[in-house]
Structure formats: C-alpha cells, structure tokens
KOLBAKOL-138327 format. One record per atom (N, C-alpha, C, CB): residue in three letters; x, y, z; residue number from 1. Coordinates in steps of 0.02 Angstrom, whole numbers, plus 50000, padded with zeros to 5 digits. Glycine has a CB too. Example, Ala and Ser with C-alpha at 12.3 -4.5 7.8 and 13.67 -1.06 7.14 Angstrom:
residues 2
  kolke      u      v      w  lumke
    Ala  50660  49716  50390      1
    Ala  50615  49775  50390      1
    Ala  50660  49835  50390      1
    Ala  50565  49776  50452      1
    Ser  50642  49888  50354      2
    Ser  50684  49947  50357      2
    Ser  50645  50002  50394      2
    Ser  50704  49970  50286      2
***
This chain:
residues 72
  kolke      u      v      w  lumke
    Met  48445  50364  50650      1
    Met  48505  50343  50684      1
    Met  48547  50344  50608      1
    Met  48498  50260  50733      1
    Leu  48623  50378  50614      2
    Leu  48642  50377  50557      2
    Leu  48710  50337  50558      2
    Leu  48644  50442  50532      2
    Asp  48731  50306  50513      3
    Asp  48772  50264  50526      3
    Asp  48864  50281  50509      3
    Asp  48740  50209  50490      3
    Glu  48922  50265  50558      4
    Glu  48975  50312  50528      4
    Glu  49000  50264  50474      4
    Glu  49039  50339  50583      4
    Pro  49040  50286  50425      5
    Pro  49072  50241  50387      5
    Pro  49131  50199  50393      5
    Pro  49081  50267  50347      5
    Asp  49112  50132  50364      6
    Asp  49156  50074  50369      6
    Asp  49242  50099  50353      6
    Asp  49125  50014  50309      6
    Gln  49279  50113  50391      7
    Gln  49339  50140  50365      7
    Gln  49382  50084  50416      7
    Gln  49350  50234  50376      7
    Asn  49375  50017  50447      8
    Asn  49408  49971  50480      8
    Asn  49433  50009  50520      8
    Asn  49449  49929  50448      8
    Gly  49446  50057  50554      9
    Gly  49469  50086  50612      9
    Gly  49528  50130  50588      9
    Gly  49489  50033  50666      9
    Arg  49517  50149  50511     10
    Arg  49575  50187  50482     10
    Arg  49564  50285  50512     10
    Arg  49566  50173  50378     10
    Leu  49516  50283  50491     11
    Leu  49500  50356  50521     11
    Leu  49424  50350  50568     11
    Leu  49489  50417  50447     11
    Asp  49439  50369  50626     12
    Asp  49397  50379  50679     12
    Asp  49381  50455  50716     12
    Asp  49423  50336  50725     12
    Arg  49330  50453  50743     13
    Arg  49330  50538  50768     13
    Arg  49383  50541  50826     13
    Arg  49246  50570  50803     13
    Trp  49396  50604  50820     14
    Trp  49429  50641  50874     14
    Trp  49506  50630  50840     14
    Trp  49412  50607  50960     14
    Gln  49528  50615  50784     15
    Gln  49571  50589  50745     15
    Gln  49612  50649  50725     15
    Gln  49540  50551  50692     15
    Leu  49674  50666  50716     16
    Leu  49697  50724  50673     16
    Leu  49699  50710  50597     16
    Leu  49769  50745  50694     16
    Val  49665  50760  50554     17
    Val  49657  50753  50488     17
    Val  49704  50817  50450     17
    Val  49574  50753  50473     17
    Trp  49710  50820  50398     18
    Trp  49710  50875  50357     18
    Trp  49657  50913  50325     18
    Trp  49741  50860  50317     18
    Ile  49657  50969  50342     19
    Ile  49576  50982  50275     19
    Ile  49596  51048  50244     19
    Ile  49472  50999  50320     19
    His  49561  51040  50172     20
    His  49577  51085  50137     20
    His  49559  51140  50136     20
    His  49575  51073  50098     20
    Leu  49573  51195  50135     21
    Leu  49552  51255  50148     21
    Leu  49582  51331  50107     21
    Leu  49564  51253  50217     21
    Asp  49548  51369  50072     22
    Asp  49590  51417  50053     22
    Asp  49657  51404  49995     22
    Asp  49614  51437  50117     22
    Asp  49636  51351  49966     23
    Asp  49698  51304  49916     23
    Asp  49771  51290  49957     23
    Asp  49725  51358  49836     23
    Arg  49747  51278  50022     24
    Arg  49793  51262  50080     24
    Arg  49776  51200  50122     24
    Arg  49795  51320  50126     24
    Trp  49825  51181  50127     25
    Trp  49795  51104  50189     25
    Trp  49819  51116  50273     25
    Trp  49848  51008  50162     25
    Arg  49768  51126  50308     26
    Arg  49781  51120  50371     26
    Arg  49771  51087  50394     26
    Arg  49770  51146  50399     26
    Pro  49805  51065  50481     27
    Pro  49787  51023  50508     27
    Pro  49733  51035  50566     27
    Pro  49837  50998  50522     27
    Gly  49691  50999  50568     28
    Gly  49620  50978  50606     28
    Gly  49594  50921  50630     28
    Gly  49574  50989  50573     28
    Val  49538  50918  50680     29
    Val  49520  50859  50719     29
    Val  49457  50846  50688     29
    Val  49517  50867  50798     29
    Leu  49447  50773  50652     30
    Leu  49383  50741  50633     30
    Leu  49343  50750  50706     30
    Leu  49393  50655  50604     30
    Leu  49273  50777  50717     31
    Leu  49229  50774  50750     31
    Leu  49163  50727  50746     31
    Leu  49221  50826  50749     31
    Ala  49150  50719  50705     32
    Ala  49095  50677  50684     32
    Ala  49084  50648  50625     32
    Ala  49047  50704  50691     32
    Trp  49060  50591  50595     33
    Trp  49029  50574  50531     33
    Trp  48961  50582  50530     33
    Trp  49042  50511  50512     33
    Arg  48935  50608  50478     34
    Arg  48851  50612  50442     34
    Arg  48850  50571  50373     34
    Arg  48825  50705  50418     34
    Arg  48790  50550  50363     35
    Arg  48774  50524  50297     35
    Arg  48737  50596  50273     35
    Arg  48721  50445  50297     35
    Ala  48785  50612  50233     36
    Ala  48744  50665  50183     36
    Ala  48656  50647  50144     36
    Ala  48804  50672  50112     36
    Leu  48622  50703  50132     37
    Leu  48555  50682  50102     37
    Leu  48565  50647  50046     37
    Leu  48511  50735  50086     37
    Gly  48519  50604  50065     38
    Gly  48503  50541  49996     38
    Gly  48561  50475  50014     38
    Gly  48528  50585  49891     38
    Gly  48603  50473  50074     39
    Gly  48640  50418  50073     39
    Gly  48699  50398  50026     39
    Gly  48599  50378  50070     39
    Arg  48719  50447  49993     40
    Arg  48764  50441  49931     40
    Arg  48836  50453  49962     40
    Arg  48744  50499  49866     40
    Trp  48848  50498  49999     41
    Trp  48917  50540  50008     41
    Trp  48906  50536  50105     41
    Trp  48915  50646  49957     41
    Trp  48973  50541  50106     42
    Trp  48954  50538  50205     42
    Trp  49007  50608  50201     42
    Trp  48996  50438  50277     42
    Ile  48992  50644  50246     43
    Ile  49019  50717  50270     43
    Ile  49047  50708  50345     43
    Ile  48954  50780  50268     43
    Ala  49087  50750  50341     44
    Ala  49137  50745  50411     44
    Ala  49132  50817  50439     44
    Ala  49229  50723  50394     44
    Leu  49128  50808  50512     45
    Leu  49139  50866  50543     45
    Leu  49205  50894  50563     45
    Leu  49107  50861  50590     45
    Ala  49224  50929  50550     46
    Ala  49304  50962  50565     46
    Ala  49323  51005  50586     46
    Ala  49338  50973  50529     46
    Gln  49361  51023  50649     47
    Gln  49380  51092  50665     47
    Gln  49461  51109  50665     47
    Gln  49350  51106  50735     47
    Trp  49481  51137  50656     48
    Trp  49553  51180  50620     48
    Trp  49569  51216  50656     48
    Trp  49551  51221  50559     48
    Asp  49531  51264  50694     49
    Asp  49556  51301  50763     49
    Asp  49489  51311  50806     49
    Asp  49596  51382  50746     49
    Arg  49519  51343  50866     50
    Arg  49478  51362  50941     50
    Arg  49411  51356  50914     50
    Arg  49491  51448  50981     50
    Asp  49396  51407  50876     51
    Asp  49329  51439  50855     51
    Asp  49294  51413  50774     51
    Asp  49346  51524  50854     51
    Ala  49342  51352  50748     52
    Ala  49320  51357  50670     52
    Ala  49311  51288  50658     52
    Ala  49375  51392  50615     52
    Ser  49266  51277  50625     53
    Ser  49241  51204  50617     53
    Ser  49191  51221  50552     53
    Ser  49196  51168  50695     53
    Ala  49179  51156  50530     54
    Ala  49150  51145  50463     54
    Ala  49118  51077  50450     54
    Ala  49201  51155  50413     54
    Trp  49077  51063  50411     55
    Trp  49066  50997  50386     55
    Trp  49098  51000  50311     55
    Trp  48985  50977  50389     55
    Phe  49123  50947  50308     56
    Phe  49164  50948  50222     56
    Phe  49140  50872  50196     56
    Phe  49277  50954  50224     56
    Tyr  49115  50862  50141     57
    Tyr  49110  50810  50101     57
    Tyr  49179  50753  50121     57
    Tyr  49110  50842  50022     57
    Tyr  49162  50700  50139     58
    Tyr  49220  50652  50144     58
    Tyr  49246  50634  50079     58
    Tyr  49202  50589  50179     58
    Glu  49305  50672  50039     59
    Glu  49337  50651  49987     59
    Glu  49402  50658  49998     59
    Glu  49318  50678  49932     59
    His  49446  50637  49957     60
    His  49531  50653  49968     60
    His  49555  50719  49934     60
    His  49581  50589  49932     60
    Ala  49511  50734  49914     61
    Ala  49517  50820  49889     61
    Ala  49501  50866  49944     61
    Ala  49460  50844  49824     61
    Thr  49462  50841  49997     62
    Thr  49452  50908  50064     62
    Thr  49466  50880  50125     62
    Thr  49370  50944  50076     62
    Ile  49468  50824  50145     63
    Ile  49500  50787  50199     63
    Ile  49542  50729  50177     63
    Ile  49450  50762  50245     63
    Arg  49609  50719  50233     64
    Arg  49629  50671  50230     64
    Arg  49667  50659  50298     64
    Arg  49659  50667  50174     64
    Ser  49670  50592  50304     65
    Ser  49698  50583  50377     65
    Ser  49764  50589  50391     65
    Ser  49685  50524  50403     65
    Leu  49777  50623  50445     66
    Leu  49862  50647  50447     66
    Leu  49905  50564  50488     66
    Leu  49875  50744  50519     66
    Pro  49947  50563  50437     67
    Pro  49982  50496  50471     67
    Pro  50006  50505  50544     67
    Pro  50049  50473  50428     67
    Ala  50016  50449  50591     68
    Ala  50011  50447  50635     68
    Ala  50086  50445  50675     68
    Ala  49968  50407  50637     68
    Gly  50114  50500  50706     69
    Gly  50178  50523  50715     69
    Gly  50194  50575  50685     69
    Gly  50219  50483  50701     69
    Arg  50153  50610  50648     70
    Arg  50182  50660  50625     70
    Arg  50160  50725  50653     70
    Arg  50177  50657  50561     70
    Lys  50197  50766  50647     71
    Lys  50186  50843  50704     71
    Lys  50166  50899  50636     71
    Lys  50290  50878  50762     71
    Thr  50135  50938  50651     72
    Thr  50088  50992  50638     72
    Thr  50126  51048  50645     72
    Thr  50029  50994  50682     72
***
C-alpha cells in the first residue's frame, strides 16, 4: 500500500487545485496521491474536465493548491 504525502492537511484529496496544461493554468480537483516508481517522487491524479484527468508529478511547476475562497 502506498502512503500519501505528509502535507499536514495542506493539500488533501478532493481539494481544488491549479493544473498546468498547454502553457496555462486550469482549475481542477485532486483525486489521489501515489508514490512514483522508486519512491523518490509523489504523483497526483487530477481532473480538470468532466472526462479529462491525468497523473502529474507533484511539484510547484505542474500542480498547485487553489487558495480557499477563490472563485475559478
């Protein structure tokens, strides 16, 4: 079983996030965490459209927490 990253509650599943796609940021929803092969990196499954989701390396350049209270 894979552990979720220790973010002290800062970024939980089902939280709204920004996802960097096609040279722009889009709002999305974080669906799951997984440890990447080798255990060195974390990856996150995010959905940004009804039928569009993908796994992203969890890093500031690809996925960011959407501040609470912010409208998309």
